[in-house]
PAGUGU-777484 format. One record per residue: residue number from 1; residue in one letter; x, y, z of N, C-alpha, C in turn. Coordinates in steps of 0.1 Angstrom, whole numbers, plus 5000, padded with zeros to 4 digits. Atoms other than C-alpha are relative to their C-alpha. Example, Ala and Ser with C-alpha at 12.3 -4.5 7.8 and 13.67 -1.06 7.14 Angstrom:
# residues 2
PT   num   residu   n.xx   n.yy   n.zz   ca.xx   ca.yy   ca.zz   c.xx   c.yy   c.zz
PT     1        a   5009   4988   5000    5123    4955    5078   5009   5012   5000
PT     2        s   4991   4989   5000    5137    4989    5071   4992   5011   5008
//
This chain:
# residues 96
PT   num   residu   n.xx   n.yy   n.zz   ca.xx   ca.yy   ca.zz   c.xx   c.yy   c.zz
PT     1        x   5010   5010   5002    2549    1151    0490   4987   5006   4996
PT     2        x   5013   4995   5005    2517    1157    0471   4989   4992   5007
PT     3        x   5011   5007   4994    2484    1149    0488   4990   4996   4989
PT     4        x   5010   5003   5010    2459    1130    0467   4987   4998   5008
PT     5        x   5013   5000   4994    2422    1134    0475   4992   4989   4995
PT     6        x   5008   5011   5004    2402    1102    0474   4987   5002   5007
PT     7        x   5013   4998   4994    2365    1109    0480   4994   4987   5004
PT     8        x   5008   5011   4995    2344    1085    0500   4986   5001   4995
PT     9        x   5013   4997   5005    2313    1101    0486   5001   5003   4985
PT    10        x   5001   4997   5015    2303    1103    0449   4992   5012   4998
PT    11        x   5008   4988   5002    2293    1139    0446   5008   5010   4990
PT    12        x   4995   4990   5008    2298    1166    0421   5000   5013   5008
PT    13        x   4998   4988   4992    2309    1200    0434   4986   5007   5003
PT    14        x   5013   4993   4998    2274    1216    0430   4989   4991   5004
PT    15        x   5012   5009   4998    2251    1185    0431   4996   4999   5015
PT    16        x   5004   5002   4986    2252    1179    0469   4994   5012   5006
PT    17        x   5005   4988   4994    2246    1215    0477   4985   5002   4997
PT    18        x   5014   4999   5004    2212    1213    0459   4991   4994   5011
PT    19        x   5008   5008   4991    2200    1189    0486   5003   5004   5015
PT    20        x   4996   4997   4987    2214    1207    0516   4988   5008   5007
PT    21        x   5010   4994   4992    2191    1218    0544   5002   5014   5003
PT    22        x   4997   4986   4998    2208    1251    0547   4998   5009   4988
PT    23        x   5002   4992   5012    2199    1263    0512   4991   5012   5003
PT    24        x   5010   4989   4998    2170    1284    0525   5003   5007   5013
PT    25        x   4997   4994   4987    2187    1294    0558   5009   5013   4997
PT    26        x   4991   4988   5001    2205    1327    0564   5014   4996   5002
PT    27        x   4986   5004   5000    2241    1321    0556   5008   5005   5012
PT    28        x   4993   4994   4989    2252    1343    0585   4999   4990   5012
PT    29        x   5002   5010   4989    2239    1315    0609   5012   4991   5000
PT    30        x   4989   5009   5001    2267    1293    0596   5014   5006   5001
PT    31        x   4987   4993   4999    2295    1319    0600   4999   5009   5012
PT    32        x   5000   4992   4988    2292    1331    0636   5013   5007   5003
PT    33        x   4988   4993   4996    2317    1356    0649   5002   4998   5015
PT    34        x   4997   5004   4986    2333    1342    0680   4994   4987   5004
PT    35        x   5005   5013   4995    2324    1313    0702   4994   5002   5014
PT    36        x   5007   4996   4987    2307    1331    0731   4987   5008   4997
PT    37        x   5011   4991   5001    2275    1350    0737   4990   4996   4988
PT    38        x   5009   5003   5011    2252    1353    0706   5005   4990   4990
PT    39        x   4994   5009   5010    2276    1332    0685   4996   4985   5005
PT    40        x   5004   5013   4995    2267    1302    0707   4986   4996   4995
PT    41        x   5014   5003   5005    2230    1305    0697   5001   4997   4985
PT    42        x   4998   5003   5015    2241    1307    0660   5005   4986   4998
PT    43        x   4994   5013   5001    2262    1276    0664   4990   4989   5002
PT    44        x   5010   5010   4997    2234    1257    0680   4989   5000   4989
PT    45        x   5010   5000   5011    2209    1268    0653   5006   4993   4988
PT    46        x   4994   5006   5012    2233    1258    0625   5001   4985   5002
PT    47        x   4998   5015   4997    2240    1224    0641   4986   4993   4999
PT    48        x   5014   5006   5001    2202    1218    0644   4996   4998   4986
PT    49        x   5003   5001   5014    2199    1225    0607   5008   4988   4994
PT    50        x   4991   5011   5005    2228    1201    0600   4995   4987   5004
PT    51        x   5005   5012   4995    2212    1174    0621   4989   4993   4991
PT    52        x   5011   5006   5009    2183    1170    0596   5004   5001   4986
PT    53        x   4996   4999   5014    2203    1175    0565   5004   4987   4994
PT    54        x   4998   5013   5007    2205    1147    0539   5015   4999   4995
PT    55        x   4987   5000   5006    2240    1157    0528   5011   5004   5010
PT    56        x   4990   4996   4989    2259    1163    0561   5013   4994   4997
PT    57        x   4988   5007   5003    2285    1137    0552   5008   5007   4988
PT    58        x   4994   4993   5012    2292    1153    0518   5005   5014   5004
PT    59        x   4997   4987   4996    2293    1187    0533   5013   5000   5009
PT    60        x   4988   5001   4992    2318    1177    0560   5012   4995   4992
PT    61        x   4989   5005   5008    2340    1158    0535   5005   5012   4991
PT    62        x   4996   4988   5008    2340    1189    0513   5009   5009   5008
PT    63        x   4993   4991   4991    2351    1210    0542   5014   4995   5004
PT    64        x   4987   5006   4997    2379    1186    0552   5009   5000   4988
PT    65        x   4992   5001   5012    2391    1182    0517   5005   5014   4995
PT    66        x   4997   4987   5005    2391    1219    0509   5005   5009   5012
PT    67        x   4995   4993   4989    2403    1229    0544   4993   5013   5004
PT    68        x   5008   4989   4996    2374    1252    0553   5003   5004   5014
PT    69        x   4996   4996   4986    2387    1271    0583   4990   5008   5008
PT    70        x   5010   4992   4992    2356    1291    0592   4987   4995   4997
PT    71        x   5014   5004   5002    2320    1284    0596   4996   4986   5005
PT    72        x   5005   5013   4996    2299    1254    0604   4998   4992   4987
PT    73        x   5001   5009   5012    2302    1226    0578   4998   4986   5005
PT    74        x   5003   5014   4996    2287    1192    0581   4998   4998   5015
PT    75        x   5003   5000   4986    2276    1200    0616   5012   5002   5010
PT    76        x   4988   4998   4991    2311    1209    0629   5004   5014   4999
PT    77        x   4994   4986   5000    2327    1241    0640   5015   4998   4997
PT    78        x   4986   4999   5004    2363    1251    0632   5009   4990   5008
PT    79        x   4992   5008   4991    2379    1234    0662   4997   4985   4998
PT    80        x   5003   5014   5002    2361    1201    0657   5006   4995   4986
PT    81        x   4995   5004   5013    2371    1201    0620   5015   4999   5000
PT    82        x   4985   5001   4999    2408    1207    0629   5004   4987   5005
PT    83        x   4997   5014   4994    2408    1175    0650   4996   4990   4990
PT    84        x   5005   5010   5010    2388    1156    0623   5010   5000   4988
PT    85        x   4992   4999   5012    2410    1168    0595   5014   4993   5002
PT    86        x   4987   5008   4998    2442    1153    0611   4998   4985   4997
PT    87        x   5004   5014   5002    2425    1119    0612   4997   4998   4985
PT    88        x   5004   5002   5014    2410    1124    0577   5012   5000   4991
PT    89        x   4988   4999   5008    2444    1134    0562   5008   4987   5001
PT    90        x   4992   5013   4998    2461    1103    0578   4993   4989   4993
PT    91        x   5007   5011   5007    2434    1081    0564   5001   5001   4984
PT    92        x   4998   4998   5014    2438    1097    0529   5014   4995   4996
PT    93        x   4986   5004   5003    2475    1091    0530   5002   4985   5001
PT    94        x   5000   5015   4999    2470    1055    0541   4995   4993   4988
PT    95        x   5007   5006   5012    2448    1048    0511   5009   5001   4988
PT    96        x   4991   4997   5012    2474    1062    0486   5011   4991   5000
//
């Protein structure tokens, strides 16, 4: 069975990234190593940046659609996205 991706946002691959709040941030903040100690501070910092971002929805949808397995995308960590992706995939299948 082939999965068809139906976007709920109208964005071009590069367009939405131009408006992201993380453009001027250190990319390492969004790719912490681990989930304890200093990584918790990185995750918190990244999520604070995502909270004020104008394109958080587009970022999260991109991460779900392209199965981004590492980093903070759309204000979510890997574990959160794994749970969201199951629901997202089911919704995508239901639309098709």
